[in-house]
C-alpha positions in Angstrom: 189.2 285.0 180.4 185.7 286.5 179.7 182.9 283.9 179.4 182.3 284.8 175.7 186.0 284.4 174.8 186.1 281.0 176.5 183.0 279.8 174.7 184.5 280.9 171.3 187.7 279.1 172.1 185.9 275.9 173.1 183.8 276.0 169.9 187.0 276.4 167.7 188.7 273.5 169.6 185.6 271.3 169.0 185.6 272.1 165.3 189.3 271.3 165.0 188.8 267.9 166.8 186.0 267.0 164.4 188.2 267.9 161.4 191.0 265.8 162.7 188.7 262.8 163.3 187.3 263.1 159.7 190.8 262.9 158.3 191.7 259.7 160.2 192.1 256.5 158.0 189.1 254.2 157.9 186.6 255.9 155.6 186.5 257.6 152.2 184.3 260.4 151.0 181.3 258.2 150.8 181.7 256.5 154.2 182.9 253.2 152.8 185.8 251.6 154.7 189.4 252.0 153.5 191.5 249.3 155.2 194.3 250.6 157.4 197.6 248.7 157.5 196.3 246.7 160.4 193.1 245.6 158.8 192.6 242.5 156.6 193.0 242.9 152.9 191.4 240.8 150.2 194.7 239.6 148.7 196.6 236.5 149.9 197.1 237.0 153.7 200.6 237.6 155.1 199.9 235.0 157.7 197.3 232.2 157.9 195.7 233.4 161.1 192.0 234.4 161.5 191.0 237.8 160.1 188.2 240.0 161.2 185.6 241.0 158.6 185.5 244.6 157.4 181.7 244.3 157.7 181.7 243.8 161.4 184.6 246.0 162.3 182.6 249.2 162.5 179.2 250.6 161.8 180.5 252.4 158.6 181.7 249.1 157.0 178.3 247.7 156.0 178.9 248.6 152.3 181.4 245.7 152.1 178.6 243.2 152.6 176.6 242.1 149.6 172.9 242.7 150.1 169.7 241.2 148.7 169.8 243.2 145.5 173.1 241.6 144.5 171.6 238.1 144.7 168.6 239.0 142.7 170.0 237.9 139.3 169.3 235.0 137.0 171.4 231.9 138.0 173.9 232.2 135.1 174.6 235.9 135.7 174.9 235.3 139.5 177.2 232.3 139.0 179.6 234.6 137.1 179.1 237.5 139.4 180.1 235.4 142.4 183.6 234.9 141.0 186.0 237.1 143.0 183.6 237.8 145.8 184.6 236.9 149.3 182.7 234.3 151.4 183.0 234.8 155.2 182.1 232.4 157.9 182.1 233.6 161.5 182.5 230.8 164.1 180.9 230.7 167.5 184.2 231.9 169.1 184.4 234.9 166.8 187.0 233.5 164.5 186.4 234.5 160.9 187.2 232.2 157.9 187.4 233.9 154.5 187.8 232.7 151.0 187.5 234.2 147.5 185.1 232.4 145.2 186.9 231.0 142.2 184.4 228.3 140.9 180.6 228.1 140.6 177.9 226.1 138.8 174.5 227.5 137.7 171.3 225.5 138.0 168.7 227.4 136.1 165.4 226.0 137.3 162.7 223.4 136.5 163.8 223.0 132.8 167.3 222.0 134.0 167.5 218.2 134.1 170.5 218.4 136.5 168.7 220.6 139.0 167.0 219.3 142.2 164.1 221.4 141.1 163.7 219.7 137.7 160.2 219.4 136.5 159.2 222.1 139.1 159.2 219.6 142.0 159.3 221.2 145.4 160.1 219.2 148.6 161.1 220.0 152.1 164.7 219.2 151.1 164.9 221.7 148.2 162.7 224.4 149.6 165.6 226.9 149.7 165.8 226.8 145.9 162.3 228.4 145.8 162.9 231.0 148.5 164.1 234.6 147.9 167.4 235.2 146.1 170.3 234.9 148.5 168.8 232.0 150.5 171.2 229.1 151.2 170.3 225.7 150.0 172.5 223.1 151.8 172.0 219.4 151.1 173.7 216.2 152.0 175.5 213.9 149.6 176.7 210.3 150.2 175.0 210.6 153.6 177.9 212.5 155.2 179.1 215.5 153.1 177.4 218.9 152.5 177.1 221.2 149.4 176.2 224.8 149.7 174.1 226.6 147.1 172.6 230.2 146.9 169.2 230.7 145.4 168.9 233.2 142.5 166.2 234.9 140.6 163.6 232.4 139.3 161.8 229.6 141.1 164.0 226.6 141.6 167.2 228.3 140.4 170.4 228.5 142.4 174.2 228.6 142.2 176.5 225.9 143.7 179.7 227.2 145.3 182.4 224.8 144.1 185.8 226.3 145.2 187.4 229.1 147.2 190.8 230.6 147.4 191.5 230.6 151.2 192.3 234.1 152.4 192.0 234.0 156.2 191.8 231.5 159.0 193.7 228.8 157.0 194.9 226.9 160.1 191.4 226.7 161.5 190.2 225.5 158.0 193.0 222.8 158.1 191.9 221.6 161.5 188.2 221.4 160.5 189.1 219.5 157.3 191.5 217.1 159.1 188.9 216.3 161.7 186.4 215.1 159.1 188.5 213.6 156.3 189.2 209.9 156.2 192.0 207.8 154.9 194.8 210.4 155.0 195.4 210.7 158.7 198.8 212.2 159.5 199.3 214.2 156.3 198.8 217.9 156.6 196.6 219.4 153.9 198.1 221.8 151.5 196.5 225.3 151.2 195.2 224.5 147.7 193.4 221.4 149.1 191.4 223.2 151.7 188.5 224.5 149.7 189.0 222.9 146.2 185.5 221.3 146.0 182.0 221.9 147.2 182.1 219.5 150.1 185.7 220.5 151.0 184.7 224.1 151.4 181.8 223.2 153.5 184.1 221.2 155.8 186.7 224.0 155.9 184.0 226.6 156.8 182.0 224.3 159.2 178.9 224.5 157.0 176.3 221.8 157.7 172.5 221.3 157.2 171.8 223.8 160.0 172.7 226.5 157.5 169.9 225.5 155.0 167.5 228.3 154.3 169.5 231.0 155.9 169.7 234.4 154.3 173.2 235.5 153.2 172.1 239.1 153.2 171.3 239.2 156.9 172.9 236.2 158.7 175.5 236.9 161.3 177.4 233.6 160.9 177.9 233.5 157.1 177.8 236.3 154.5 179.5 237.6 151.4 181.6 240.7 150.9 182.5 242.6 147.8 186.0 242.0 146.5 188.5 244.7 146.0 188.5 246.2 142.5 190.8 244.3 140.1 193.1 246.2 137.7 191.9 243.9 135.0 189.0 241.4 134.5 190.2 237.8 135.1 189.5 235.4 132.3 186.5 233.2 133.1 186.1 229.7 131.7 182.6 228.3 130.9 182.6 224.5 131.1 180.3 221.5 131.6 179.2 220.9 135.2 180.8 218.1 137.2 179.1 214.8 138.2 175.8 215.1 136.3 176.3 212.5 133.6 172.7 211.3 133.9 171.2 214.8 133.0 171.1 214.1 129.2 171.9 217.1 127.0 172.1 219.3 130.1 175.2 217.4 131.2 177.2 219.2 128.4 175.9 222.7 128.8 178.6 225.2 129.8 177.1 226.2 133.2 180.2 225.8 135.3 182.3 228.9 135.6 185.8 229.3 137.0 188.7 231.7 137.1 191.2 230.6 134.4 194.7 229.8 135.8 193.5 229.7 139.5 195.3 226.9 141.4 192.3 226.7 143.7 189.8 225.4 141.2 188.5 221.9 141.7 188.5 220.6 138.1 190.2 222.2 135.1 188.7 221.7 131.7 191.5 222.1 129.1 189.1 221.7 126.1 186.8 224.4 127.4 189.8 226.7 128.0 191.0 226.3 124.4 187.6 227.1 123.0 187.9 230.7 123.9 186.5 233.2 126.5 183.0 232.7 128.0 181.9 236.4 127.7 179.0 235.4 125.5 177.6 233.1 128.1 175.4 235.5 130.0 171.9 234.2 130.1 170.4 230.7 130.4 168.1 231.6 127.5 170.9 230.6 125.2 170.5 227.0 126.4 
């Protein structure tokens, strides 16, 4: 075959190969990942085994991860925006634990009598509340349990993560919870018990004080991913926060948000549910 003809054939074969590669599943027109049948999906997993994050599965999958701009919202707006998003924890052995956020609490800053930043006080313990949006604020309660918060826009404002719907790595979560809980040895935890509370979800995801002041937008061990689009917006309940009875009038403000009807929520407030939807609760200025 003449050299020119061979070069033309090689060029055509190369073009065909590139076209075939472009048509393979795994990306849409904008380069965002489209899960193949073998990749994890954001619905309830078919099996409780560990799942790999879409974010770390390929260079093109970074759009699944929520960046700094997402966290740069006032606390109330961010608390509502977190509902439905997926929290991912990557263990040292590469296992990924995943859960959909179904319950949050907003702490709006120095004026909030229930916030650790009330009165504008800053200490080494609460420094994460004053760092850039998306910074973790992890603190200890009762000397042995941890709670995980995410800083929002505004000094001293943050969002407490209260409950998750477990999506992947359930057996590992169960083992982590069982190793730390007391008084119920021998009884296997039900799925709905794994992450139905702020300290429970920290146990299930192996979150401790070492995660304090980490950046959710860049950390390689814990991050958030955008949830799959819903066919309809879930009903969101706005209720009083839990365990802040000494906060005066702030104890009754509807700054806890949860997905109505979710079996994974830590505490259901029937009175708040009967009062109607919380769509009007969109800014802490109303309080």
